[in-house]
N, C-alpha and C positions, 0 to 999 in steps of 0.2 A: 303603269304607276307601280305594280307586284313588287320589281326589285327595293323600289325604297320602302317599301310595307316594311320587309322585311327585315332592311338596315334597322330602320326604324325602331321595330319589332325590339330586336338585340338589344338596340342600346337605351331601352327603356329604362330609365330612372326614378326609381321609386322614392326616392330622397328629396326630390327637384319638386318643388310644387309648380304646377299651371294654373293659367287662368281658367280656362271651362273647368278644371278640376273642382277648384277654390269655389267658383261659386255654384256647381253641381253639391258640394259637401256644404257648402251657407243655405245651399235649399231642400235639405234632409235626402239629397238622391245617394246614391250607391257606387257611382262611378269614380271614384276619389280613393286617395291612398290615406293615411296617416299625417302624412307631413302637410298633405291640404288641410283638413281638419285643425290640424296644430295651428295653418295658416290665420286659417278663419278666425282662433284664440286669439289669437295676436292680434288681428285687424280690432277686435273688438275691443281689447282692451285701452287700443289706442282713440278710437271711435266705435260706439257699438251702435254701427251703421250697415255692416257689411251684409246681415243676412237678413235685414229687410231688404235693401238694395237688391241681393240676387233676386228676391222674391219677385221685387217692381221690375228687372227685365223679364221675368219667365211671364209676368203678367201681360207686360208690353207684347213679348214673341208672340201669344194667345192669339190677344185681340187683332195683331197684324195678320198674323195666317188666318183668323175666322174672318175678317174683311177681307182680304183678297180674296176668297175662295167666296164667302157667300154676297158679297158685293160687289166685287169687281169681275167676278167670273171666270177668275183665273183655275185652271185644273190640273199643274204642272208646278212643280217648286224644285229651286234647288238652294239649298240652308249650306252656307258655306261656315263650317266654326261656332256651331251652339253646341258642341259636347253633347250632344242629344240628350238634352237634361235628361237626367232619372231620378231631379224631385219632385216633375210633373208625375202625378200617376198614373197607374193606367188607364187609360181611356182618356184621357186629356196631357199626352203628349201631341206635340206638336202636328206630326203625320194624321194624329185620332181628329183633332179639333178641324185640319183643313179638310177631310174625307169625311166628317159628319156635318159640314158647314155645305160641301157644296153637292151641286146637283148632277155632279160626274161621279157616277159609284165607279167609276176606272181611272179617278186621279193621281198621279205618282208623284212619289216625294223621292229624292235623291239631297242625303246628307254626307257634305265632304269635310271631313276631318283628317287631321291630323295627327291626335294624339291616341299611341296606335293600342292602348288598355280600349280607351274610348270608341274605336274604329272595331276591336275583337268583339268588346260585349256589345255592342250594339249590330253586330253584323248576327250575333248567337240566340241576342233576344228580339228581335225584330225579323229578319228577314225567312226563317223558317216559315212566316207563321202569316205570309203574303206577298203577291208575286211584285208590286205596287211600289215598293218600297226598296231603295237600294241604298247601302252605307258603303263609301270607299273613301281611299286611304288618298289625301291630297290637299297641298298644301298654296294658299291664297300669295305665299309667297314666290310661288312658280305656276303663275299664273297661265301663260301658253301654256305648259303643263298640264294642268288642272282641264282647262277645258277644252282639248284633244283627250283628255280620257275615254277608252272605248265604252264606259257605262255612260257615264256621260253625258257622250254624244247619240248614243244609240238607246236609250232607256227614255230620255225626254225627246221631244219632239220641237229641232229647233228651226222650226218653218211656222211655228203654234206661238203664241204669245205665250208666257212663263213668269214667272216671281223669284229673281235672285234675290236673299237674303244674306248679307254681308255681313256677319257678326264677330271677324276676326282681327277688324281692322286695328288693333291693339297691337299685334303682329308687325304690321309694318310702319318704322321705322323710317325708311327713308319717305318723306314728302312727293318728290319726285315720281318714286315708283305707286305709292299710294293713286297718285291721280292717275298713274300709267293703266292700275289694279281697274278702277272706276273706270276709265276711257277702254279697255279692254271687253268689261262685263256688258255697258250701252253697246260696244258693236256688235256683240257675239248675237243678244238678243234682238228678238225681232220686235218691228214697231206694236206699239202696245203693251210690250210685258210693262214690267215694274223693279225697281232696287230698293230694297231696302237695308236701312243702313243703321247697327247699333256701335255708340262709340263713347269708350272713358273719357272723362276731363277731371281735373280739379276745379274748376269753374264753382264748384258749390262748397269748396271745402272752406272752413271758415280758414281766416289766417294765422290763428295762433295755434292751427291744429296741422297747416300743411310742412312746416318740419319736416314733424314727426311721421306724417303719413310717409314724407318722400321718402326719409329714411327707411321706414317700413320696406316702401316697396324696390328699394334698392337694394335690399339684403335678401328678398323673397323673390322678386320678380324683376328681376332686372332688364329683363328685354319689353318691359310691357310701356308700349308707348300712348301718351296722354298728347291730346289734343284741345285748343280753344273752339268754342261754339264758331268763330269766324274762321277757324283751321277747317274743322269739320264741315262747315258749309261752303267753306271754297271746293271742297270732293262734290258736292251736289250743283256746282255751277251748272247752269242750263238746262236741267231737267228741272221739270214741272212737279212740284213736291205736292204730294197730296194731305187737303188739311186735317192737323193744325200745322204744317209745315215741321220743321226742323223744332222738336223741345226738349224738355227734360221727359224721358218715359212713361213715367206715373200722367202725363199731359197728353196724352198720345190717345186721345176717342176713350178716357180713361170712364169704367165701367163702377157702376155705387159699390158692388162686391171686389173691387180691386182696392184694397185699402195700404197697400205697401210704398210707404213713400207719400202715402197720398195729402196728408199734412204740411209736408215740407219737401217738394220734388227732385228739390237742389240736392237731397241727402242721398238719391240713388244713385248720383255719380256716373249717369250715363244721358248722352243725347239720343234722341233716336227721330227716324222719320221714314216716308216713303215716296218713292219719287216713282212718277211715271217715264216712260224711256221713249223718246218721240220717233 
C-alpha cells in the first residue's frame, strides 16, 4: 500500500472537508484543517448537534473497545476508519482503553486509515512510543487489498479471535459492495471474533430540518453515505448481535458519565452495534 499512500499524500486537499476530520474537529481534536472546523460551524448553524454527536460517537467507541477487551477477552483489534481521534485525551485513546482494560499486556491494535494527514500524524505520535500499535494506510473501498496488507497480515494473529471495528461505512455508497465488505471481514476473521459497526443515518433528523441537512451535506460531504436502520441491519444479517443490538450510539451499554446525546439518543445521528462472528 506504500505507493497508494504516497499518491494520497501528494493529492492531500486541505480545502475539502473529510468526515473523520470533521468529527475530530467537533470533538476538539487536532487532526483536522480549517475547512473541517468551518464545516462544523456551518452544521451547528443548521442544527446545533454535531459537536455533541461527535462526543457521543467517541464515547460509544470507547465503551465498545473497553467491553471487548475487558469482558470478551479480545487482545487484538483492527480499527478501520476511526480517524485515530485526537479528540480523546492522552491516555484515553482507543488503544489506551483497550490496553488498560485487557489482561494481556501484549494487546495489539492496528489502525487502518485512508486520510494521509491522519496516517502521518498517528504514525509520528503513536508508533514511536510502542511496539504494540501500528497505523497503516488502507481503504475499506479496497477491502481485498486492505486485508492483504503486510502489516495487517503479520502484526495480527489471524489464527486467533480478534475484533474488527468497521467505522468507515459512510464511504461505502454501493449497497452490494458494502455487503461484500462485511462478508470479507466475516470470512477473514477466525471463529469467535467480533465485528463492530458504526453508521450515519438521517432517521433521527426532524422532517423540517432534513432538506437543510441534505443540502449542507451535498455541499460539504458529497460522498457521505446515509443508511436507514433497516439498511444497516441488513449488513449485519446472520450475525449474533451483542446486547443491546443495533441502537443509537448513546444507547449501547451507556455509562453514567457519558452524557452526550443521552437525553435524545437520535440526535447522535449514528447507529452502532457489535456482533459475534460465528
